[in-house]
C-alpha positions, 0 to 999 in steps of 0.5 A: 929708705930701704926695702927688705924681705922675709925669707925662709931658706929652710922652706926651699931647695938649697939649689934655689937660694942663689937665684933667689938672692940674685933676684932680691938684689935685682929687685932693689931689696937690700936686707933679708930677715931670716930664722925666726921660726927655725928652732927645730932645724937649728937644734933638732934634739937637745943640745945637738946644733946643726948650723951647716944649712944656716951657715950656707944660707947666710953666706949665699945671701951675703955674697949677693950683697944682702944685709941680714936681720937675724932672729932669735927663734923663740916664737916656736919652741920645738916638740922635744922641748915641750915634751921635756918641760910641759910647764912651758905651755900657757894656760887660758882663763878656763884652766885649759892648757894650750898645746903644741901644734902651731906657734907661740905655745909658751908662757912668759912666766915659765922658768923652764922656757926662760932658761931654754930661751937663754940657751938658744939665744946665746947659741945663735948670738955666739954663732952669728953675732959678729958675722960680717953680713948680720947687721941687725937682730930681731928678738922672737916674733910678734910677742903676744900674738894669738892671745898669749900675753896673759897666762893663768899657769902655776908659774904665772901665779908664783910670779904674780905673788912675787910681783905683788910683794915687790909692788906693795911690800906688805899685805896690809898695803895691798888690801887697802889699795885693792879695797878687799874689804868689799865682799870679804876678800881680804888676804892674810899673805901674798901666798893666798893670792891666785890669778883672777880667773874662774870666779863666780862673777867678775873678779876684783877689778884692781886685782885684774888690773894688777894682773894685766900689769904683771903679765905685761912686765913679764913680756918686758922681762923676757925681751930684756933677757934676749937683748942683754945676750945679743948686746954682749955677743953682737955689739953695735948691731941694732936690736928690733922686735916686730910688734903687731898692728894696734896690739894692746895686750902689753905695754909696748913702750916698756919693751921698746925702751930696751930696743934700738928699733921698733918695727911692726907688721902691717896688714891693712886688709886683714886688720880692717876685717878683724877690727871694730869697723862697721860692715859698711866701712869694711865694704868701702875700704875692702881692697885698700884698708882704712886710709888712717889705719896704717898711718896710725900704727906708723906714728905709734911705732915712730914714737917709741923707736930710737932709730927710724922705725921699720915695717918688718912685714908689709902685706904684699897680697891677700893674707890667710888669717882674717874671716875674709881675705880680699886682694889689694887693688893694683897700686896699694902695695906701692902706696902702703910702702910710700906711706910708711916712708912718709911717716918716717920709716927707715925700711919696708920689708915685705912678707914674704919672698915667695908664697909657701905651698904648704902648712898654715900660711899657704894661702898667704901671698908673697912677692912671688907665687909658689911656682917661682913667678913674680906676683903683683906685689913683687912688681910694685915693690920693684917700682918702689925700689926704683923711685926710692933713689929719686926721693933720696936725692930730693932729701927724702930721709929728713925727719918728720916734724910735727906740732900735734901730739896724741897721747896713747896709753896701753894701761887705759885699754886694760882698765876700760876692758876691766871696767867698761861700764858700757860694753862698747867703750873701746879705747883703741877705737876712740884713740883711732877716731881722734887720730883720724879726725886730726889726719882728716885736717891734713895734720901730721901727728906724733903718738906719744906715751903719757910720760913723754916730754910735751914741750914744742907741741901746739896741740895735744889731744888726749883720748880717754885717759882714766889714770892721770900721772901726778905730774901730767897736769903740770906738764900739760900746762907748761907746754903752752899747747891747746889741750883736748881731753876725752871723756873719762879722763882722770876718772880713776886712781892708780889703784882703780878707785874713784878719785876722792874729789871725783873726776877729773881728779888732779886735772881739776887744778887746771880744769875746774869741773866736777863729773858727778854722774856718768852714763853709757849709751846703747849702740842704737842711742845717740844724744843731740849736741848743739854748739856755738859758731862753727861747732853748730854748723851742722849740729852733732851727736854724742855716742857711747858715753856721757859725763854729767859735769858741773863747771866753775864760773870761769869755765866756758861751755862750747857745746851742750847736749839736748837736755842742756848739760855741758858737752864740751867745755873750755878753761884757758887752753884746756878743753874737755869732751863729755862724750864721744862725738860723731866724725863731723863734729869731732873734726870741726871741734879739732879744727877750731882748737887747731886754729886757736893753736895757730895751726893751718888745717886743710879739710881733706876728702876722706879718700886723700891723706897728706904727710910731710917729711922735711921739704917733701909732701906726700899725697896718697889717693885711696879713692876710686877716682883721680885727685888733682893737687891744686896750685903745685907746679909740675916741676915741683914733683919728685914722684907722680904729678898734679893728677894722682890716679886711683891708689896712686902716690905723688911726692912734691917739694914744698 
């Protein structure tokens, strides 16, 4: 467990670097991330490198005992490079070039940019790769931010044709896979295929899905180039990238596979404002963030990181980029920090050391205000640093061990975007709702990819998963776990066709049902659901979607819609949900299945969340009133006590 901070020496007078470094150390910070946006200062003109200022900054930080996370500065190509190679700029779906003047103004498919990135990465890796203070590396910054994964440029079109040729080998195979006989869309060669943009009505869905797969692979290819350079020139230093919260535009598993560390940038208040949450939910959690949002991301990135994941940027106060930007309640920066550690984080790094008084992010808080005084977030980070030593001595770095897995798939999100059938069929939201229901029962959760090993889990929850890999059924069955499948699971083939035997496709071998019709429901329409036993305690409602299914004689119906059609069915260990249900019904269903799996549950107040790491239990209070932990003696507490104050944290030995 360690604390870090993001620092920009190029933004501040050199005369303050030494005092800043000393203050970081005094606060309890041990590592500093630098240089991710410094390309124009490192190379102000083509081939003219100015390392002096960065050499001095690194030396100042190193002399203070700080470890450095060095970054490749490729998120912000300088103006001279754009002028030399205008083809670097990405093109949107309307054919408009996106211009210089902010950041991330590059196309992953641009050969010019690929080569320019190779050169600057090689230069900075050769310069600092073996420096005693450089202990970690970060590639680029927030891949895909500002809708920059998918580009429709000429370079992207050329790259897409090569990608298709490698995938399908011959044009006849592509025509068959896509079903281009529909609407007379057959191709004679790969060279005839353009990006799927600017069409009169919707472009071919299989074409669009392959384009999303291609764009995602371009991100992985670009990152791999940087990784290979860094491993050559800076051996032994762990490599990271800072992913974003609930960002789904490329397959993070493929990018993380080349890294040692998955890190992410945590902004719970900005995310609450920008995501799907209803106005009343946004108002309720305005200054705390939703109690399950940061945790969901922690568990996503823990699942793809070989080393303990990090929070590379932790919100320390109001941000500047959401529609409205409230300040966190006192205590929340501390709570968010400990919540990350409770989910297995190895480092929480705050963004940023000092609020900038200029440019786009001048309204974004830091640990210090622009006049060099410590802010509320800085005081809370200081408190966390003091508490870390106590928690470490109590075994705080033990691994997170769970018996529950939630399968999370990026391609599912792309497919439902392309083929929604209902305008509000929103995969990330539904995955989050399943996760939140599990967390409300006091369960720790691993978030895993569809190809992850599944042995050892007692409960596996699968949000809507349209494309099911060939061996998925076998691995689910072999796990011996209780399995819950969301609606639309197994509803498409890899080529985006309806399965020959109808949904759930291959899953029918372990769950003998046939989905013969589907319907989507408007946001103001719900369908009543009635179950047996605990599921009928309060009834329930179905939302968004309905699968109409036929069930075999060996399939039990656990709940039905008001019109009598099955809503939840079970065959052996497999459960299938024919809709998305309200929060209470989903919680009761998951609780019932968890008990069948032999798991203990605890229905928590929606302001309270509990996590376990080794022999330590962490309790987080997002609410406006105190929370009392029952039946835990005061001598067991490592941090806090039995009464957890508002926005407070308690940690005790079990």
